[in-house]
N, C-alpha and C positions, 0 to 999 in steps of 0.2 A: 416309560420314562419320558418325562416332559422335556422338550428342548426349549432353550431360551430363544427369545426373538433376536437377540444379538449374540453373535459368537465372539468370544474373547480374542484379542489380537495375539497371535503367536509371536514369540520372540524372534526377531529378525525379519518379520514380515515387511514387505515393501510398502511404502506409502502410496496409496492409489492415486491421489490427486495432490501432488506436491505444491502446485501453484495456489490451490485453495488453502492448504495448511499454512503456506507463507502469508497469504492474505489475512488469515485469522490472527497470526502472530503480529503482523505489522499493524493491523487495525487496532488491536488491543494496546500496543505500545503508543500508537499515534493518539488514541483517545486519552490515555493516561497523561501524556505530555500536553496535549492540546487543552484538555479540561483544567489541568493545573495552571497552565499558562493563562487560560481565560479567567480563572479566579484571581490570579495575581494582577492581570490587566484590569479587571473590574475595580480592584482596590486602588491600583495606581493611576488609572486613567478614566475611571468612571464608566458610564454606560457606553460611550463611544469606544472605549478600550475593549469592553466586553464584546461588542459587535465586531470590532476588528479582529479580535482573537478567534471568535467563532467562524467568521468568514474565512480567515486563513486556514483554520482547521478543516473546514468543509472543502475548500479548494484542493488541499493536499490529499484528503481522503478520496475525493472523486477522481482526480487525475492519476494518482498512484494506484488506486484500486482498479481503474480501467486497464492499466498496463498488466497487472497480474491476471486479471480476468481474460485479457486477450491471449496471454500465454496459456491459460487453462483451456481456452477454446482451440488452440492450435496443438494440443497435446498428442493428437493422433497423426500429425503431419511429420514429414521427414525432419531430421535434425537441421538440415540446411534451411528448410521452410520455417522452422521454429525460430532460428536465428534471424532470418529476414523479418519475420513478424515482430520479434522483440525489438529489433533496431528501428523498424518503421514506427512501431507503437511508441517507443521512447522518443524518437525525433518529433513525431507529431504531438505527443503530450507536452514536451518541453516547449515547443513553438507556441502551442495554444495557451499553455500556462503562462509563459512569458508575455504573450500578447495581452491576455486578460489582466495580468498583474500591472503591465504598463498602462493599460486602459484605466484600471482602478486607481492607480496613483495619479493620473492626470485628470481624473473626474472630479469636478468641483461639487457636483450634487452628492456623490458618494462621500466626499470628505466632510460634508455637513453632518453625516450620521455615523461615520466610522473613523476611528483613529487609524490612518494609513500606516503610520510608523509601527504601531502594534501589529497590524495586519502582516506587514513584511517580516517582522521579527518572529512572530508566532509561526508563520508559514515556514520559515527556515528551521525553527526548532522542531516543528512537527515532522518536517522532512527527515531530520536527523533521527528522531524517534522512530519514524516509519522504517528507515533503513536499518536501524538497530533491531527492531522487532522482526524484520524480514530475515536478517542474518541469524538471529537467535532461532527462529523457526526453521531455517534451512539447516542449521547445525544439528537439529534433532530429527531430521527426516531420514528415512531409510530409502536411499536411491541406489539401485544396482549399478555397478561399474560397467557391466555388459549385459546384454539381453539373453537371459537363460532360455527363452523359448526358441531362439534361433541357433542354439548351440549344436554343432555337428558332432556326432559320435564317431570316434575313429574306427 
């Protein structure tokens, strides 16, 4: 009897890597929102609008993706350490993202090639799409309420 290379998922099986599953869901949603926004921006604001939209999309994907990847890397740590990692990652990403956005908005050389208004609007839209995709993916994960491996038998 030949066994298949992949075993089918059993109903109720726990998701092995929830952060990566959330990353996939969020990435798909962000790309859908961002690429549609880029198409609309190209029509409405020309080539500068297209570059602004693509830059906004790229910034959100990189910074938001780094956060979920950091959570994935901390998956074997204690819950307290995971929370600390999530908070530090979020604070650092928001600070760096805000700094880069402020730098981009005040840059005259960037403004000659990129529509900065489009960049800001598309970045906000992609963040909303990212969060919606992340929530959608989370709602479909199988995460146990308690750890079955450490259960004590009476």
